[in-house]
C-alpha positions in Angstrom: -95.0 201.9 -235.6 -93.6 203.7 -238.6 -91.5 202.0 -241.2 -87.9 200.8 -239.9 -86.3 201.4 -243.3 -84.3 204.5 -243.4 -81.4 206.3 -245.2 -79.4 204.6 -242.3 -80.6 201.2 -242.4 -80.2 201.1 -246.4 -76.7 202.3 -245.9 -75.5 199.5 -243.0 -77.6 196.8 -245.5 -75.6 198.1 -248.5 -72.2 197.9 -246.8 -73.1 194.2 -245.7 -72.5 194.8 -242.1 -74.9 192.9 -239.4 -77.1 195.2 -237.6 -80.0 194.9 -235.8 -83.0 197.4 -235.6 -84.4 198.6 -232.1 -87.8 200.3 -231.8 -89.6 202.4 -229.0 -92.0 204.5 -228.5 -90.7 207.9 -228.4 -92.0 210.6 -225.8 -92.1 214.0 -227.2 -91.4 215.4 -223.7 -88.0 213.6 -224.0 -85.2 215.6 -222.4 -82.1 213.3 -224.0 -83.1 211.3 -226.4 -80.2 209.0 -226.4 -80.7 208.2 -222.8 -84.5 207.9 -223.6 -83.3 205.6 -225.8 -81.1 203.6 -223.6 -84.2 203.7 -220.8 -86.8 202.5 -223.3 -84.7 200.0 -224.6 -83.1 198.8 -221.1 -79.7 199.2 -222.2 -76.7 200.6 -220.7 -76.0 204.0 -221.3 -72.6 203.6 -222.0 -73.7 201.5 -225.3 -76.1 204.2 -226.6 -74.5 207.1 -228.4 -75.9 210.4 -229.6 -74.9 211.8 -232.6 -73.8 215.6 -232.6 -73.4 218.0 -235.3 -70.6 220.8 -234.5 -69.3 223.9 -236.1 -65.4 223.8 -236.1 -64.4 226.8 -237.9 -66.5 227.2 -241.1 -66.9 223.5 -241.5 -69.4 220.9 -239.8 -68.5 217.7 -238.4 -70.3 214.9 -236.4 -69.5 213.8 -233.2 -70.6 210.2 -231.8 -70.1 210.1 -227.9 -72.2 207.8 -225.3 -75.4 209.0 -224.2 -74.3 209.6 -220.7 -71.4 211.9 -221.6 -70.5 215.6 -222.5 -69.1 216.3 -225.6 -65.9 218.1 -224.6 -65.7 221.0 -227.4 -62.1 221.9 -226.7 -61.1 218.6 -227.6 -62.0 219.7 -230.9 -59.9 223.2 -231.4 -60.8 226.5 -231.2 -64.0 228.3 -232.5 -66.3 225.1 -231.9 -69.8 225.0 -231.1 -72.6 222.9 -231.5 -74.4 223.8 -235.1 -77.8 225.5 -235.2 -80.7 222.6 -235.4 -81.9 223.7 -238.8 -78.4 223.7 -240.1 -77.7 220.1 -238.6 -81.0 219.0 -240.2 -80.6 220.3 -243.5 -77.2 219.0 -243.9 -77.7 215.4 -242.5 -81.3 214.9 -243.8 -82.5 214.0 -240.7 -84.9 215.8 -237.8 -83.0 216.5 -234.7 -83.0 213.6 -232.2 -83.1 211.4 -235.1 -80.0 212.4 -236.6 -78.0 209.3 -237.7 -74.1 208.8 -238.5 -75.1 206.8 -241.1 -76.4 207.4 -244.3 -76.4 211.4 -244.2 -77.3 213.6 -247.0 -73.9 214.5 -247.2 -71.0 212.8 -245.6 -69.4 214.7 -242.8 -66.0 214.3 -241.2 -67.1 211.7 -238.2 -65.5 211.5 -234.8 -66.5 208.4 -232.7 -65.4 208.5 -229.1 -62.9 205.9 -228.5 -65.1 204.7 -225.3 -67.3 202.7 -228.3 -64.2 200.3 -229.2 -65.0 199.3 -225.3 -68.2 197.6 -226.2 -69.1 194.6 -228.1 -72.1 196.5 -230.0 -73.2 200.1 -229.8 -76.3 201.6 -230.6 -77.0 205.0 -232.6 -80.2 206.7 -234.0 -81.1 204.6 -237.1 -82.7 207.7 -238.5 -85.7 208.9 -236.8 -86.7 209.4 -233.3 -87.7 206.0 -231.7 -85.4 204.2 -233.7 -81.9 202.7 -233.0 -79.5 200.8 -234.8 -77.3 198.1 -233.0 -73.7 197.3 -234.9 -70.5 196.8 -234.0 -68.5 199.7 -233.4 -65.5 198.9 -235.9 -68.4 198.7 -238.5 -70.0 201.9 -237.5 -66.2 203.6 -237.9 -65.7 201.9 -241.2 -68.9 203.3 -242.4 -68.7 206.6 -241.6 -64.9 206.9 -242.2 -64.7 208.2 -238.7 -61.8 208.8 -236.6 -61.4 207.3 -233.3 -60.5 209.6 -230.8 -61.4 211.0 -227.1 -64.1 213.4 -227.4 -65.9 213.4 -224.2 
């Protein structure tokens, strides 16, 4: 498998937080990257979070939501839509399916769904398909400067 060091893991390491990297063989036919990670790693989907880049008016924000849940765009206001894949990739520096809330090219405002705080640790993309980073939800919030709120 490919190297396990990514901008996301470097950001976590530089911040001095405890984390664990989990790797699995990504299937290109997978419909949902986060649900695939939960299945392949044998995890409860409530602990695996997907990273979605969203257009809110004329700005981009990142929403981190549980794998099995849908993002509630109305919770973010008016004129809200998922960002086009190419724009999300160029702004974050990651490929779709591997977009991490950590170590992005340009720091975006971030919302972490409040259900994350119910978990002892959460899993988010570590910056590429087939690689997850496990860390405490409080560390995820601190590293991203996120606002915790219900977004599902």
